[in-house]
N, C-alpha and C positions, 0 to 999 in steps of 0.2 A: 212691855218693852216692844212689841212691835207694831199692830194694829186696833188695839181692845178687842180682840174678839176670839181671846182666849175663853173654852170651856175645861171644866175640870176634868182628869183622867183622860184628856185626848191627845195626847202628844206635847213634848217639850217647847213642840214650834206649833203648838196650837194658839189661832189668831195673825201668824203670818201668812202673807199673800204673795206669792211668787206667778211670774208672767215666766211661760217657757218657751223659748224661741229655738232650741236645740233639734235635734235630729241624729241618729246613727248611734254612738254609744258616751262617749265623753261628758257630755252635757246631760242627755237622760240618767245616766249612775249618778251625777252628780245631783237631779234632780229629785229623783227618787227618792235620795237619802232623805230631802227636805222633806220628802212628803211621806214618808215613812213614821215619821214621828210630828206630824200633827200639821203638816204647812197645806195651804191651799194651792197647789201646783195645776194653773191653766195652761194645759201644752195648747198651744197657736202652731197649727201644723199648715205648709203650703197646698194647694190643691192636691198636690200627687200623691200629699202625705210622707211620712215618716218612712224612709225609703226600707229602714228594715224590717217592715211590713212584710215585705217580700221575700228579706233571706233565708228562705228555706228550701226545702223540708227541714225538719217538720210544723206544722202549722197547726193552728186551734179557732175554728171559726174564721177562720180567711188570713190571720195572723200570724206571722213567722216568730217561732220560738225567741230566737234571736233579738223581736222586739217585745215580746211578752216577758224577756227577764227583765227588762229597765225600766217599764214603766207604769208600774203600778201604782194607785193615790194618786191621779193625776185626771184632770177633765181636761175633756178634747173637744177644742173647737177648730173648725177650719177657715183661716183666713187668707185671700190673697193679696200679701201686702205689696204686689206691684199697682196695684187702683189704690188708686187716693181715698176710696171708701175705706179700702181693707187698710191703710191706714190710720185712718182717723177713728178708727177700732179698737186698733189698737192701743192709740192713744188714750182713749176710753178708758179700756182695761187698766192702765197702768195706773189712773187716778186710784189714789190710797193705797199703789203695791208697792209692798215693802223693797222686791227685788224682782229684777230681770237678768234673766241669762239666754245670751244667744251664742250661736257658732256661728253666725253669717261671716262670708268671707269678708275681711275687712275692706269700708270703703264702701259697702251695700248699704250700712242705716245712711252714710252721710250722704250717698247718690237718690234716698229717697226723701233726703228734707229733714230728717229725723235722728241724726248723728249725736255722737256720745256729747257735745257742748249745748244744743239743742235739749237733748232729754235731762243736762245735767239743770240748767237753767230752767226748765219746764218743771221738775220735778227734784228740786234739793233735797230730799230724804230717799231717793232714790239710790237701792247699790243695785250697781249695772256690772255683772261680771261679765265680760266678754272671754269664749273658750278659741281659739283659733289654733293652727298650726306653726305658725313661727314669729305670733305678731303684726303687727300692723308694719313696721318698717325693718330696713337692715337689710344685708344681702340677699337674706329669704322671707324677707315682709311680704306679708299678702299671698303668699304662695299658699298652697290647700294642703294642708299635713294627714297623713295615715300612718294608723300607729304601727306597722311593720317599716313602714320607709322611716320612722322616726328612731324605730330600734335600732336601725343599721345604722343613721345619722350618728347618734348618743354613743355608740358603741357595743350595746346589748348582744348584737348577734357576737362579736366577737370575743364575749366573754362564756357563749354559750354551745355547748355542743362538745365535742370531743375532736382531738387529732384524728380520727377515722372518719370523721361524719363533715369536720369542718364548721364554721358559722354557721348556726341555727337560730331559725326565731325561733323567738319562745312561744310558747304554744298558748298562752292567753293574750288577749292584747295588753297588756300589763302597760302600757305608757296612755293606752283611752282611759284605763281602768283608774290608773294611779292620779291621772289629771282630772279626772271626778273627784277623785278625793282632796285633793289639793283646791277644786273650786269652791268645795262645800266647806272648808275649812277655813280659805280665803272670803265667804259670805258671810260666815257666821261671826268673822271677825270683823269685818266690817260693820256687822249691825250692832256688834259691841261696844265701839268706838263710837257707829252714831248716837249711843246715848249720853257722853258727855260731850260733841259737838254740836247734835242737832242735824247733822249733815252727811247725807250719803257721799259714795264714792265710788268712779269707776277702777275694777280691776281686770288688769290683763294675765291671763293665765293662758299660757302655749304648751302644747303636746311638746314641741321641742326644748323647754326652758325644764319642766316637768319631767322628760326623760332623762335630762344631764343629772337631774336632783335624786334620782333613784339608783346612781350610779356606785350606790354604796354595798362591798367595800372598793370594789375595783379602785374607784376614780383618787379616792385617799390613798389604797399603795401607789397607782402612778406617779400621785403627788409627793410623795416622798420618795420612794425609789427613780423613779426614771422611765421603771420597764413597761413597755407593754402585757399586760395580762395574757396567760396562755388559757388555751382551751382545756380542762381538765373532766368533762363531764358531769359528770355530778359532784364531785368533791371540791371543798370549797378552797379558797386561795391560802386563807389563814390560820385554818384549823382539821387537825387530823387527830385520829381519823371521824371524817363529817365528807361521809359517801355513802351511795348504794354497795350493798353487798349480798354475795352469793351465799346462800345458807343449802342445807339438804333439801329445802321444798320450798317455801316463798322468798324472794327476796328481803331483806331488810336494809334501812335505812339508820346507820350511827351516826348520832351527832353530839360526839364527844367532846366537850369545852374545857374541862378540867384535870387536874392530876387523879383524884378522887374517883371520878368516874372512870377513865382507866382503867384505873387500878380495879375496882367493881369489874369492868367488864372484865378483865384478863382471869379475874377469880371468878367468873359466872359461867364463864366458855369451858375453865376447866385449862386455862394456859397462862398462868401468873408468871413465868419463866417470861413473856415478853415486855410485862412493866418492867422488870431487871434487866432488861435487853440494852446496853447505851443509846443503841441506833433508837431507841423510844422513847428514852429517859425523861423528854421535855417536850412541851408543844412543838417547840421551835426545831428538835430534832425529827420529831416524828414528821413534820412538813417536808425538811427537806428528804426523809428516807421513806416519804407515802408510798411507793411504789412496791418496796419490799415490805413494809407493814400491812398495805393490803393483803400481797400475795399471803401473807404467814397468817394472818386474819381468817380470809378464805378457806385457807388449807383446814384451820379448826373448824371451822362454822359449817364444811360440807357435813361433819357429824353431830348436825343439830337441828331440829325442826323450827324453823324461824316462824312459824304461827305460833307454835309455845313461847319460844326463846325471848320473843318481843316484849312479851308482857311479862316476864320473870326482869328483864331488863329494865323496864318503864319502873315497876313497883318498885327496885331495888335503887333507882335514882338515876340511872343512866340514861339519858335521853334514846330513844328508838321507837320503830315504827315499823311495819309492813308499809310494801309499796301498792295501794290500793288502786283499783278502777271504781269509778264514777256510782256502780252499784254498790261495792262493798262500802264503799266513803258515805252514800247517804243512808243507807241502812243501820248503818252500827246504831250499837243502843247509845253511843256517847252522842252523837248527831241530833237521835228523837230527846234524851234528857235536857239539849241544850235550848233546844226549842228552835231548830235551822231550816225544818224543810216547812214551807207554808201550804196549806192546801187549802181550794177555796172550787169547790165546784169540779171541773174537770183542769182547772186550773191549779200546777204545780210548781215552786219556784226557791231558791234561798232566800230566808228571811236576815232581816235587820243583824248585823252582830251587835249591836249599839244594844244593854239591856240595864237602860236606868233602875233608879230604885223605887223611882216613884215616874209618874206620868206613860204609864207603856205606851210602846207602838202599839198603832192601830192599823189596820188593814181597812181601810172606808169602801175600796174599791178596787179588782182586779183590774188589767190594764186596758183603756179605754178601745173602742172603735171608734175610727175615724168620723170626727165629728161629733159623738155620741151625746157631747152635753152643750151641743151650740144653745138648745134653749133654754136651759138652766142656766147658762153661764150669761146668757141677754138679759133673761130676769134678773137674776141675781146680782150684776153690775150695773145694773138699771140704765141700757142702751136705750138714747133716746128714739122714739119710731118714727123719726126724721131718716135720721142716721141708720137703722135698722132698713127702711125703706131703700135709702140708697144704694146701702150695700148687697142688697140683693139683688134691685135693679141691674147693678153695675157687674154682677157676676162673683161678687168679692168676698160672699158667704156658700163656699161651697159645701154641700150636704152629703156628696158621695165623692170619691176619688178621682179624679180626673187623670187617668193613667196615660203617661207619656210616649207620644209615638217616634219608634225610631227616627232616626235620624238618615 
């Protein structure tokens, strides 16, 4: 399907060549997905390197955990694209490439003379994915985008938090991660389309658009009712009981989405009368009376050990679980059973959640040091000696990071 370099048992995307010009989170998250499943990802870093190498502590071998978490299965080469020889090196890497992923500020490639139109003409089979904050045009076009800023703009703050706390940023960079996922999906769809058309295409993926797309069910509720969502803490706007509840020991999250589950919950906790109360007779009634229901449930749950109760509930088909910290979450036996923790020497990280029947994902290498694979990439990509000499002489091929001086 891709470039004819597939090897049995080396991942579903083996043979796919990806040139990665991304930094920080959304783009690297996308390309790590591709690399985990066999793609050859060449991470092209600017002379200063990916800035998340410095986003610590903690650090391992000089690189921050933030960088380590989203950059395995990539080969790193440093190229200064502001120099003509650096841009020539990039074009040489794009020969035979299937995918280019970049999160440069809109207009940067055009300013270097290698913009979207040029790349499409020179590499007609190339899938070129641009990840930006707001897209290239429009009222906010071309501006830099950051996860938390976009969370605020698309309404995520407004649905996260409680009346006491006010609107709160979601504690994980959901917009960046979601954009990385959307970008990976878009790339794979474009590669499938290329099978019939024989042509690549440009993909415009922005944090702003992806943030809006992830606003379910709040956007759907707003479009139908016209009402702004309220801050409900951990509760669900459309389902009850779907919230965190105090018990006699550890807090639990109950996610009761139908009448049968609610009746079972009431039976197991020893309060069958709650299922017969007209205020709680249907999900719609429970949503209207959620405060009274929470008070009634917590009164009963105070007599239960949450650490024991959640297991009985989930075994009986009532979705429930304790509210873990990361230590408990990552050491739970089911986490080990699902092989969700990767360990390579001192490097530990979350594994890919994609588990194919065949073509298992392969960890070929941990996160690379800056420009670690320069010689390997220059050799395997058959860069001409003349181009290499010009790149070396012009300083376009850094072997160590150039630290930015404060202004």
